[in-house]
MARMAR-792848 format. One record per residue (C-alpha): residue number from 1; z, x, y. Coordinates in steps of 0.2 Angstrom, whole numbers. Each point is the difference from the previous one (the first is absolute). Example, Ala and Ser with C-alpha at 12.3 -4.5 7.8 and 13.67 -1.06 7.14 Angstrom:
<recs>
- 1, 39, 62, -22
- 2, -3, 6, 17
</recs>
This chain:
<recs>
- 1, 0, 0, 0
- 2, 3, 15, 11
- 3, -18, 5, -1
- 4, -6, -17, 4
- 5, 12, -2, 14
- 6, -7, 16, 8
- 7, -18, -7, -1
- 8, 5, -17, 8
- 9, -9, -1, 17
- 10, 13, -11, 8
- 11, 13, 13, -4
- 12, -11, 14, 6
- 13, -3, -9, 17
- 14, 18, -2, 3
- 15, 8, 14, 8
- 16, 18, 3, -6
- 17, 3, 17, 8
- 18, -9, 15, 7
- 19, 4, 10, -15
- 20, -8, -12, -12
- 21, -16, -1, 12
- 22, -1, 19, 1
- 23, 2, 3, -19
- 24, -14, -12, -4
- 25, -16, 10, -4
- 26, -13, -2, 14
- 27, -14, -5, -11
- 28, 10, -13, -8
- 29, 7, -7, 16
- 30, -18, -1, 7
- 31, -6, -9, -15
- 32, 15, -12, 1
- 33, -5, -4, 19
- 34, -17, -3, -6
- 35, 6, -13, -12
- 36, 11, -8, 12
- 37, -12, -1, 15
- 38, -16, -4, -9
- 39, -1, -17, 7
- 40, 5, 4, 17
- 41, -12, 15, 0
- 42, -14, -12, -3
- 43, 5, -11, 14
- 44, 1, 14, 12
- 45, -17, 7, -5
- 46, -9, -16, 1
- 47, 9, -12, 12
- 48, 3, 11, 14
- 49, -10, 15, 7
- 50, 4, 11, 15
- 51, -13, -2, 13
- 52, -9, 16, 6
- 53, 10, -1, 16
- 54, 17, 1, -9
- 55, -5, 13, -13
- 56, 5, 18, 3
- 57, -10, 12, -9
- 58, 13, 14, 2
- 59, 12, -9, -11
- 60, 0, 5, -19
- 61, -5, -13, -13
- 62, 15, -11, -5
- 63, 6, 3, -17
- 64, -1, -18, -5
- 65, -19, 1, 0
- 66, 0, 17, -9
- 67, -3, 3, -18
- 68, 15, -1, -11
- 69, -5, 17, -7
- 70, 4, 9, 16
- 71, 15, 12, -1
- 72, 13, 3, 12
- 73, -9, 15, 6
- 74, -13, -11, 7
- 75, 11, -6, 14
- 76, 5, 8, 15
- 77, 18, 2, 2
- 78, -1, -6, 18
- 79, -10, -16, -4
- 80, 10, -16, 5
- 81, -2, -9, -16
- 82, 14, -12, 2
- 83, -5, -5, 17
- 84, -18, -3, -5
- 85, 5, -11, -14
- 86, 12, -10, 11
- 87, -14, -4, 12
- 88, -11, -6, -14
- 89, 13, -11, -7
- 90, 3, -8, 17
- 91, -19, -4, 2
- 92, 0, -6, -18
- 93, 13, -13, 4
- 94, -10, -7, 15
- 95, -16, -3, -9
- 96, 5, -4, -17
- 97, 6, -18, 4
- 98, -8, -13, -12
- 99, -3, -18, 6
- 100, 10, -12, -11
- 101, -10, -9, -14
- 102, 6, -17, 7
- 103, -9, 3, 16
- 104, -15, 6, -8
- 105, -1, -15, -11
- 106, 1, -11, 16
- 107, -14, 10, 9
- 108, -11, -2, -15
- 109, 3, -19, -1
- 110, -4, -2, 18
- 111, -16, 10, -1
- 112, -5, -11, -15
- 113, 4, -16, 10
- 114, -11, 7, 14
- 115, -15, 4, -11
- 116, 1, -17, -8
- 117, 1, -9, 17
- 118, -15, 9, 6
- 119, -10, -4, -15
- 120, 5, -18, 2
- 121, -5, 0, 18
- 122, -17, 7, -4
- 123, -3, -13, -13
- 124, 5, -14, 12
- 125, -11, 6, 13
- 126, -14, 1, -12
- 127, 2, -18, -5
- 128, 1, -6, 18
- 129, -16, 9, 5
- 130, -9, -7, -15
- 131, 5, -17, 5
- 132, -6, 3, 18
- 133, -17, 6, -7
- 134, -1, -16, -10
- 135, 4, -11, 15
- 136, -12, 10, 11
- 137, -14, -1, -13
- 138, -16, 7, 8
- 139, 8, 0, 18
- 140, 1, 17, 9
- 141, 17, 5, 7
- 142, 3, -2, 19
- 143, -6, 14, 10
- 144, -12, 5, 14
- 145, -14, -13, 2
- 146, -18, 5, 1
- 147, -3, -9, 16
- 148, 14, 9, 9
- 149, -10, 16, -1
- 150, -14, -7, 10
- 151, -1, 5, 19
- 152, 6, -13, 13
- 153, -13, -8, 12
- 154, 6, 4, 17
- 155, -12, -9, 11
- 156, 9, -17, -2
- 157, 11, 6, 14
- 158, -14, 4, 13
- 159, 3, -7, 18
- 160, -10, -11, 12
- 161, -7, 16, 9
- 162, -11, 4, -15
- 163, -8, -18, -2
- 164, -18, 1, -7
- 165, -11, -14, -6
- 166, 0, -5, -18
- 167, -18, 6, -2
- 168, 4, 17, 7
- 169, 16, 3, -9
- 170, 0, 12, -14
- 171, 15, -6, -11
- 172, 11, 13, -7
- 173, 0, -10, -16
- 174, -8, -6, -11
- 175, -15, 13, 2
- 176, -15, 3, -11
- 177, 2, 16, -9
- 178, -17, 5, 4
- 179, 3, -4, 19
- 180, 2, 17, 8
- 181, 0, -5, 18
- 182, 16, 4, 9
- 183, 12, -12, 7
- 184, 1, -3, 19
- 185, 8, 12, 11
- 186, 15, -9, 7
- 187, 1, 12, 15
- 188, -18, -3, 4
- 189, 3, -19, -2
- 190, 15, 0, 12
- 191, -8, 11, 14
- 192, -16, -11, 0
- 193, 10, -15, 5
- 194, 5, -3, 19
- 195, 15, -10, -5
- 196, 7, -13, -11
- 197, -13, -14, -3
- 198, 4, -18, 5
- 199, 6, -12, -12
- 200, -8, -18, -3
- 201, 8, -17, -4
- 202, -2, -5, -18
- 203, -4, -18, -4
- 204, -4, -5, -18
- 205, 1, -19, 3
- 206, -16, -11, 0
- 207, -6, -6, 16
- 208, 9, -17, -1
- 209, -9, -6, 16
- 210, -18, 4, -6
- 211, -12, -13, -5
- 212, -3, 8, -17
- 213, 19, -2, -4
- 214, 1, -17, 7
- 215, -15, -6, -10
- 216, 10, 4, -16
- 217, 18, -1, 4
- 218, 13, -10, 9
- 219, 4, 7, 17
- 220, 15, 12, 2
- 221, 13, -2, 13
- 222, 7, 16, 7
- 223, 18, 4, -4
- 224, 13, 8, 12
- 225, 16, 8, -3
- 226, 9, -9, 14
- 227, -4, -19, 2
- 228, 5, 0, 19
- 229, -9, 15, 6
- 230, -15, 1, -12
- 231, 4, 19, -2
- 232, -11, 10, -11
- 233, 3, 16, -9
- 234, -12, 15, 3
- 235, -13, 3, -13
- 236, -1, 15, -11
- 237, -10, 15, 6
- 238, -10, 12, -10
- 239, -10, 16, 2
- 240, -17, 3, -6
- 241, -2, 13, -14
- 242, 13, 10, -9
- 243, 8, 18, 2
- 244, -12, 13, -5
- 245, 1, 5, -18
- 246, 10, -16, -5
- 247, -2, -3, -18
- 248, -9, -15, -7
- 249, 8, -13, -11
- 250, 0, 4, -18
- 251, 3, -17, -8
- 252, -6, -17, 5
- 253, -12, -3, 14
- 254, -2, -4, 18
- 255, -18, -5, -2
- 256, 1, -13, -14
- 257, 16, -8, 8
- 258, -8, -1, 17
- 259, 14, 10, 8
- 260, -4, 12, 15
- 261, 0, 18, -5
- 262, -7, 7, 17
- 263, 15, -3, 10
- 264, 18, 6, 1
- 265, 17, -6, 7
- 266, 14, 10, 8
- 267, 18, -6, 0
- 268, -1, -7, 18
- 269, -16, -10, -2
- 270, 7, -7, -17
- 271, 18, -3, 5
- 272, 1, 1, 19
- 273, -4, -19, 2
- 274, 16, -4, -10
- 275, 13, 10, 11
- 276, -4, 18, -6
- 277, -1, 12, 15
- 278, 10, -10, 14
- 279, 18, -2, 3
- 280, 13, -14, -4
- 281, 1, -5, 18
- 282, -18, -5, -1
- 283, 2, -9, -16
- 284, -6, 14, -12
- 285, 10, 10, -13
- 286, 1, 16, 10
- 287, -8, 9, -15
- 288, -15, 12, 2
- 289, 6, 8, 15
- 290, -4, 18, -7
- 291, -15, 10, -5
- 292, -17, -1, 6
- 293, -1, -16, 11
- 294, -17, 4, 10
- 295, -10, -16, 1
- 296, 13, -12, -7
- 297, -1, -10, 16
- 298, -17, -6, -5
- 299, 9, -12, -12
- 300, 7, -11, 14
- 301, -15, 3, 12
- 302, -7, -18, -3
- 303, 16, -10, -6
- 304, 17, 6, 7
- 305, 15, 5, -11
- 306, 9, -15, -8
- 307, 18, -3, 1
- 308, 6, -3, -18
- 309, 18, -3, 5
- 310, 1, -18, -4
- 311, -15, -3, -11
- 312, 1, -13, -14
- 313, -13, 3, -13
- 314, 3, -16, -10
- 315, -3, -11, 15
- 316, -15, 9, 5
- 317, -8, -1, -18
- 318, 5, -19, -1
- 319, -8, -4, 17
- 320, -16, 10, -5
- 321, -3, -9, -17
- 322, 5, -17, 7
- 323, -13, 1, 14
- 324, -13, 5, -13
- 325, 5, -12, -14
- 326, -18, -8, 0
- 327, -7, 17, -6
- 328, 9, 1, -17
- 329, -4, -7, -17
- 330, 18, -5, -3
- 331, -1, -12, 15
- 332, 17, 6, 6
- 333, 5, 11, 14
- 334, 17, 8, 4
- 335, 12, 10, -11
- 336, 12, -8, -12
- 337, 17, 4, 6
- 338, 8, 14, -10
- 339, 16, -8, -4
- 340, 9, -5, -16
- 341, -5, -18, 2
- 342, -19, 1, -2
- 343, -13, -13, -5
- 344, 1, 5, -18
- 345, 17, 4, -7
- 346, 4, 16, -9
- 347, 1, -8, -17
- 348, -15, -11, 1
- 349, -15, 4, -10
- 350, -17, -3, 8
- 351, -12, -12, -9
- 352, -14, 8, -11
- 353, -13, -10, 10
- 354, 4, 9, 17
- 355, -16, 2, 9
- 356, -5, 18, 2
- 357, -11, 10, 11
- 358, -12, 3, -14
- 359, -5, -18, 1
- 360, -15, -1, 11
- 361, 4, -18, 5
- 362, 17, 5, 7
- 363, -5, -5, 18
- 364, 11, -14, 5
- 365, -3, 0, 19
- 366, -16, -7, 8
- 367, -5, 11, 14
- 368, -5, -7, 17
- 369, -18, -6, 2
- 370, -13, 12, 6
- 371, 8, 16, -5
- 372, 0, 11, -16
- 373, 8, -8, -15
- 374, 6, 16, -9
- 375, 19, 1, -1
- 376, 10, 16, -4
- 377, 14, 5, -11
- 378, 18, 3, 5
- 379, 9, 15, -6
- 380, 18, 6, 0
- 381, 4, 18, 0
- 382, 17, 1, -9
- 383, 9, 16, 3
- 384, 14, 4, -12
- 385, 16, 7, 7
- 386, 19, -1, -2
- 387, 15, -4, 11
- 388, 6, 18, 0
- 389, -16, 7, 7
- 390, 1, 10, 16
- 391, -13, -5, 12
- 392, -5, 16, 10
- 393, -12, 1, 15
- 394, -14, 4, -11
- 395, 2, -15, -11
- 396, 1, -11, 15
- 397, -17, 7, 7
- 398, -9, -3, -16
- 399, 7, -18, -3
- 400, -5, -5, 18
- 401, -17, 7, -3
- 402, -2, -10, -16
- 403, 5, -16, 8
- 404, -11, 2, 15
- 405, -16, 6, -9
- 406, 1, -12, -15
- 407, 8, -16, 7
- 408, -3, -1, 19
- 409, -16, 9, 1
- 410, -8, -11, -14
- 411, 5, -16, 7
- 412, 13, -4, -13
- 413, -10, 5, -16
- 414, 15, 11, -5
- 415, 19, -2, 1
- 416, 12, 14, -3
- 417, 16, -3, -9
- 418, 15, 11, -5
- 419, 7, -4, -18
- 420, 18, 7, 1
- 421, 10, 3, -15
- 422, 19, -3, 2
- 423, 8, 15, -10
- 424, 18, -7, 0
- 425, -1, -15, -11
- 426, 18, -5, 5
- 427, -6, -5, 17
- 428, -3, -19, -1
- 429, -16, -1, 11
- 430, -7, -14, -10
- 431, 15, -11, 0
- 432, 2, -1, 18
- 433, -13, -1, 14
- 434, 12, 8, 13
- 435, 3, 15, -12
- 436, -19, 2, -3
- 437, -3, 1, 19
- 438, 14, 11, 3
- 439, -5, 13, -14
- 440, -18, -1, 6
- 441, 5, 4, 18
- 442, 11, 15, -5
- 443, -13, 8, -11
- 444, -17, -3, 8
- 445, -6, 5, 18
- 446, 0, -15, 12
- 447, -19, 1, 2
- 448, -3, -2, -18
- 449, 14, -12, -6
- 450, -12, -16, 2
- 451, -12, 7, -13
- 452, 13, 6, -13
- 453, 5, -10, -16
- 454, 15, 5, -10
- 455, 0, 0, -19
- 456, 11, 7, -14
- 457, 0, 5, -19
- 458, 12, -14, -4
- 459, -12, -12, 8
- 460, -14, 6, -12
- 461, 12, -2, -15
- 462, 2, -18, 5
- 463, -18, -3, 3
- 464, -7, 9, -16
- 465, 14, -2, -12
- 466, -2, 1, -19
- 467, -11, 15, 0
- 468, 3, 13, -14
- 469, 11, 14, 7
- 470, -7, 15, -8
- 471, 9, 12, 11
- 472, -15, 11, 1
- 473, 6, 17, 6
- 474, 17, -7, 2
- 475, -5, -11, 15
- 476, 1, -19, 1
- 477, -16, -10, 0
- 478, 5, -10, 16
- 479, 4, 16, 9
- 480, -10, 7, 15
- 481, -8, 14, -11
- 482, -6, -11, -14
- 483, -1, -17, 8
- 484, -6, 4, 18
- 485, -15, -11, -2
- 486, 11, -15, -4
- 487, 5, -1, 18
- 488, -18, -1, 6
- 489, -4, -14, -13
- 490, 15, -10, 7
- 491, -6, 4, 18
- 492, -17, -7, -3
- 493, 8, -16, -6
- 494, 9, -1, 16
- 495, -16, 2, 11
- 496, -14, -11, -5
- 497, -9, 3, 16
- 498, -7, 17, -6
- 499, -15, 3, -12
- 500, 3, 18, -3
- 501, 16, 12, 0
- 502, -1, 18, 4
- 503, 15, 9, -9
- 504, 4, 14, 12
- 505, 13, 13, 2
- 506, 10, 8, 15
- 507, -6, 17, -4
- 508, -19, -3, 2
- 509, -9, 6, 15
- 510, -18, -1, 6
- 511, -8, 11, 13
- 512, -13, -12, 4
- 513, 0, -19, 5
- 514, 8, -11, -12
- 515, -11, -15, 2
- 516, -15, 11, -3
- 517, 7, 6, -16
- 518, 5, -17, -7
- 519, -16, -9, 4
- 520, -11, 14, -7
- 521, 10, 0, -16
- 522, -2, -19, -1
- 523, -19, 0, 4
- 524, -3, 14, -13
- 525, 10, -7, -14
- 526, -8, -17, 2
- 527, -17, 8, -2
- 528, 4, 8, -17
- 529, -9, -7, -15
- 530, 11, -3, -16
- 531, -11, 9, -12
- 532, 8, 17, -4
- 533, 13, -4, 13
- 534, 15, 4, -10
- 535, -8, 16, -6
- 536, -4, 6, 18
- 537, 18, -5, 5
- 538, 7, 12, -12
- 539, -8, 16, 8
- 540, 2, 10, 16
- 541, -16, 1, 10
- 542, -3, 18, 5
- 543, -16, 1, 11
- 544, -2, 19, -1
- 545, 0, -1, -19
- 546, -7, -17, -4
- 547, -13, -2, 14
- 548, -4, -17, 7
- 549, 9, -16, -5
- 550, -16, -5, -10
- 551, 1, 16, -9
- 552, 18, -2, -4
- 553, -3, -18, -6
- 554, -13, 6, -11
- 555, 11, 13, -7
- 556, 13, -12, -4
- 557, -12, -11, -10
- 558, -6, 15, -10
- 559, 18, 6, -4
- 560, 6, -18, -5
- 561, -15, -3, -11
- 562, -2, 17, -8
- 563, 17, 9, 2
- 564, 2, 18, 6
- 565, 0, 17, -8
- 566, 16, 9, 4
- 567, 12, 10, -11
- 568, 14, -8, 10
- 569, -5, -17, -5
- 570, 7, -6, -16
- 571, -14, -13, -2
- 572, -13, 14, 2
- 573, -11, 7, -14
- 574, 5, 18, 4
- 575, 12, 11, -8
- 576, 11, 13, 9
- 577, -14, 12, 1
- 578, -11, -13, 8
- 579, -11, -2, -16
- 580, -6, -17, -5
- 581, 9, -8, -15
- 582, 0, -17, -8
- 583, -10, -14, 8
- 584, 1, 6, 18
- 585, 8, -8, 15
- 586, 4, -19, 0
- 587, -3, -11, 15
- 588, 11, -15, 6
- 589, -4, -18, 0
- 590, -2, -6, 18
- 591, 12, -13, 7
- 592, -9, -16, 2
- 593, 12, -15, 4
- 594, 18, -2, -5
- 595, 8, 13, -11
- 596, 13, -11, -9
- 597, 16, 6, -9
- 598, -2, 2, -19
- 599, 11, -15, -4
- 600, -5, -17, 6
- 601, 18, -5, 2
- 602, 0, 12, 15
- 603, -14, -9, 9
- 604, 5, -10, 15
- 605, -10, -13, 10
- 606, -17, 7, -4
- 607, -10, -16, 2
- 608, -4, 5, 19
- 609, -3, 18, -3
- 610, -18, 6, 6
- 611, -12, 3, -14
- 612, -17, 10, 1
- 613, -14, -11, 5
- 614, -12, 9, -12
- 615, 0, 14, -13
- 616, 4, 17, 5
- 617, -17, 7, -4
- 618, -8, -14, 10
- 619, 9, 3, 16
- 620, -9, 9, 13
- 621, 15, 5, 10
- 622, 2, -17, 7
- 623, 16, -7, -6
- 624, 14, 3, 12
- 625, -11, 4, 16
- 626, 7, -9, 14
- 627, 17, -4, -9
- 628, 16, 4, 8
- 629, 10, 13, -10
- 630, 16, -7, -7
- 631, 7, 18, -1
- 632, -4, 15, 11
- 633, 8, 16, -4
- 634, 0, 17, 9
- 635, 0, 11, -16
- 636, -10, -2, -16
- 637, 4, -14, -13
- 638, 3, 10, -15
- 639, 4, -4, -18
- 640, 18, 5, -4
- 641, -2, 0, -19
- 642, 1, 18, -8
- 643, 5, 7, 17
- 644, 16, 10, 5
- 645, 4, -12, 14
- 646, 19, -4, -3
- 647, -2, -18, 4
- 648, -15, -4, -11
- 649, 11, -11, -12
- 650, 10, -9, 13
- 651, -6, -17, -6
- 652, 11, -15, -3
- 653, -2, -16, -9
- 654, -15, 3, -11
- 655, -2, 1, -19
- 656, -1, 18, -4
- 657, -5, -2, -19
- 658, -17, 7, 3
- 659, 4, 11, 15
- 660, 1, -4, 19
- 661, -12, -12, 9
- 662, -15, 7, 9
- 663, 6, 6, 17
- 664, -5, 11, 15
- 665, 11, 9, 13
- 666, -2, 8, 17
- 667, 12, 12, 7
- 668, 7, -5, 17
- 669, 4, -18, 2
- 670, -9, -2, 17
- 671, -14, -13, -4
- 672, -7, -17, 4
- 673, 3, -15, -11
- 674, -7, -17, 1
- 675, 10, -16, 0
- 676, -8, -4, -16
- 677, 5, 16, -8
- 678, 18, -1, 7
- 679, 2, -18, -6
- 680, -6, 4, -17
- 681, 13, 15, -1
- 682, 14, -11, 7
- 683, -3, -14, -13
- 684, -2, 12, -14
- 685, 16, 9, 4
- 686, 10, -16, 3
- 687, -7, -10, -15
- 688, -7, 12, -13
- 689, 13, 14, 4
- 690, -14, 13, 1
- 691, 2, 15, 12
- 692, -5, 18, 2
- 693, 4, 15, 11
- 694, -5, -4, 18
- 695, -15, 13, 0
- 696, -6, -8, -16
- 697, 4, -19, 1
- 698, -14, -6, 13
- 699, -14, 10, -8
- 700, 6, -6, -18
- 701, 0, -18, 6
- 702, -17, 2, 8
- 703, -7, 8, -16
- 704, 7, -13, -12
- 705, -6, -15, 11
- 706, -17, 7, 5
- 707, 4, 1, 19
- 708, -10, 12, 11
- 709, 9, 17, 3
- 710, -8, 14, 10
- 711, 6, 18, 4
- 712, -5, 4, 18
- 713, -5, 18, 1
- 714, 7, 4, 17
- 715, -3, 18, 6
- 716, 13, 13, -6
- 717, 2, 18, 5
- 718, 7, 15, -10
- 719, 10, 14, 8
- 720, -7, 14, -11
- 721, -17, 7, -4
- 722, -3, -6, -18
- 723, -15, 5, -10
- 724, -10, -16, 0
- 725, -4, 0, -19
- 726, 18, 3, -4
- 727, 5, -14, 12
- 728, -11, -13, -8
- 729, 5, 5, -17
- 730, 19, -1, 5
- 731, -1, -17, 9
- 732, -10, -9, -13
- 733, 7, 8, -15
- 734, 4, -16, -11
- 735, -11, -8, -13
- 736, -18, 0, 3
- 737, 1, 7, 17
- 738, 13, -13, 6
- 739, 18, 4, 7
- 740, 9, -8, -14
- 741, 1, -5, -19
- 742, 3, 18, -5
- 743, 14, 13, 0
- 744, -11, 11, 11
- 745, 0, -14, 14
- 746, 5, 5, 18
- 747, 14, -14, 0
- 748, 15, 6, -8
- 749, 5, 18, -4
- 750, -16, 7, 9
- 751, 3, -10, 16
- 752, 6, 16, 9
- 753, -18, 3, 3
- 754, 1, -14, 13
- 755, 14, 7, 11
- 756, -13, 8, 11
- 757, -9, -16, 4
- 758, 3, -11, 15
- 759, 4, -16, -11
- 760, 12, 0, -14
- 761, 18, -6, -3
- 762, 6, 18, 1
- 763, -13, 9, 10
- 764, 6, 15, 10
- 765, -15, 2, 11
- 766, 0, -17, 8
- 767, 17, 3, 8
- 768, -4, 17, 6
- 769, -16, -5, 7
- 770, 8, -15, 10
- 771, 14, 11, 6
- 772, -12, 13, 7
- 773, -11, -13, 8
- 774, 16, -7, 8
- 775, 3, 17, 8
- 776, 14, 5, -11
- 777, 4, 16, -10
- 778, -3, 1, -19
- 779, 7, 15, -8
- 780, 0, 9, 17
- 781, -18, -4, 3
- 782, -7, -11, 14
- 783, 10, -7, 14
- 784, 0, 2, 18
- 785, -3, 18, 1
- 786, -16, -1, -11
- 787, -7, -14, 11
- 788, 3, 7, 18
- 789, 1, 19, -3
- 790, -13, 13, 5
- 791, -16, -3, -10
- 792, 6, -16, -7
- 793, -12, -14, -5
- 794, 11, -15, 6
- 795, 7, -14, -10
- 796, -7, -5, -16
- 797, -14, -14, -2
- 798, -4, -7, -17
- 799, -12, -13, -6
- 800, 7, -17, -7
- 801, 9, 3, -17
- 802, 14, -9, -10
- 803, 15, 11, -2
- 804, 14, -3, -13
- 805, 15, 3, 0
- 806, 7, 3, 17
- 807, 19, 0, 0
- 808, 13, 4, 13
- 809, -10, 7, 14
- 810, 12, 4, 14
- 811, -9, 1, 17
- 812, 7, 9, 15
- 813, 6, -13, 12
- 814, 5, 3, 19
- 815, 19, -2, 3
- 816, 6, -15, 9
- 817, 13, 4, 14
- 818, 9, -14, 9
- 819, 1, 2, 19
- 820, 14, -5, 11
- 821, -9, -16, 3
- 822, 0, -5, -18
- 823, -19, 2, -2
- 824, -9, 11, -13
- 825, -6, 16, 7
- 826, -13, 10, -10
- 827, -2, 18, -2
- 828, -17, 8, 2
- 829, -15, -12, -1
- 830, 10, -15, 6
</recs>
């Protein structure tokens, strides 16, 4: 045991006395240390190393790292062996700490959870994206639109100092690609003029006193705004020509509509007669007292400025129509009072045999002997608004112009009405006459109160109760969004004195004369034959692409009968590479007469519907000529089937077993409806519980009953320079060259292409053009400095054009100060 004890490393390592340590042979002692510190030696060698900065090459090598075979003679007697070993042991303790196994396990567990969570996140995102791709189908993701890359047309904003005749003008757009002639030099045009040209009065009315008119019509008595003074309002004034380089219209036509395209209007000639450009003290609105005002005094050169302080438009309209009652086919003059107690109650349904304007025998008044026997229609322009609407100076100007030009100037052919929605249903306006009057006076300016009629959604629920509530897009069917047309149907029942009703909006503007526009649309639509009418209605007319109207009509006939070849047309006979496959393109069956719903149970009072007088192939474009249109729209009447239009299926009360009934739609509700059409819609909604979205219901009713509907191609401008072939293919991109009946149609997901037009429900160009024309800044462009600065062209002048939408225009108005005497004292321009 003694020998074994001598070899025990633990006992060797333990120092008992200096004698024992000195007596042990050195090579045995070294070997014992090697055995004792083998583990620690590895730790020192591998886990810790001296940096080059800490290492001293003059120091001898530590015995710990030496070979066990070294003898005692290999060591210097002065080497601090114990001190060196002490230092190494201290560093060994600092870096030899091990993390507890428990913590390691927790860290591994957390890392594993993180990896699993990341994998789950990737899987969920993959599923979500797959669903999005399924929902999107063939649609492209939102991004930059192609039309946004086209350059802007700048010459819309030219001034009256650069006016040139239409014949001499070289429009900036559209231009023939082969036309290499340069545009007019604006500087040369300005320097060639001695000053601003003179404006001229504009009179679109017939010569009511001429023998030619009197031989055909009943005489017209002139209407005045004030019965006591026989005061007149100054006429509109225009300039000949248009600013140099001004672009031509891109869709619609001045020529076929008979509208003037060789003149232009500035803001004073157009709105000056109604209070724009003179102070409140003189009866104006104190607007327009900024910017270029040279030559604006010509507006009042023949007729002085009118004081609109106490004007009553309802009384003026009633006097006008009453004095001319013998002119009208209805045999009545005056305006039915717009109060809750009307001749026809809100819940009363008109009889099916109501005489309509379409009946040529509807003349009930015998004209005086010896004069013309032809009588004229009466038309109501019903403007939709609401009781929270803020009437700004700009709104007042255009309302005054609408009443003056359409009603007073025409001898009572038109009356203007405001159809005001009561937003707060808790106000009992229909339960008490006093509450009705009080609410009306609080919410409508004094001058327009007499032409306003209040209505509410609850009122429509009571009138058209029992309809199926589909909650389409989570909106009620009687609400203002889905049931707007119901209010007009009810209004028509209250006013039997009118033959036609224009459904109008507060955000529509026209830079020309209102009577000229409405009469030209009436005349043109009346002359349209019914053959291929619905097919022409479904397309934009683009003169620069289609040529003349005759060429366009011929193209429509060919496209309808033979179809079109286009890879984007699912009815085409081409594959994605444009190669012919199958049986080729398929044409469409032309609409000829009523297009009934699929189920006979959905037919309603069809016995009086118009039917074609002959077969389609035998008609020589005769049927419909001279017939008043039951529906006039300002955008194409497209087929909503297969389109991406969100409201295409908002149809109520029909049997859907075999699909939805035949229907058409026209975006923007501004349109003219006949009494016959409105009466049919009213009865069908009240009795049959049929209804559709407001932009679809009038066109659908006209289609189902065979009534005449016409899209009036009024002139439209575009803000950018589109390539003409691309423009034509984009606008008429539906089935067989139309605008609808296809996912590729313009109305729906691709309607963004219409944002740069002057007429659409969300057009951006319309509002910008109107504001710049009014002398306001838009995106830091335009305004007073541009009109009167050095080298400026003066204020803008643009030809007659319909603009929509125009919202919230704030005109600068001169401040009103109260002097010591209590009178109003104006600032500059008073």
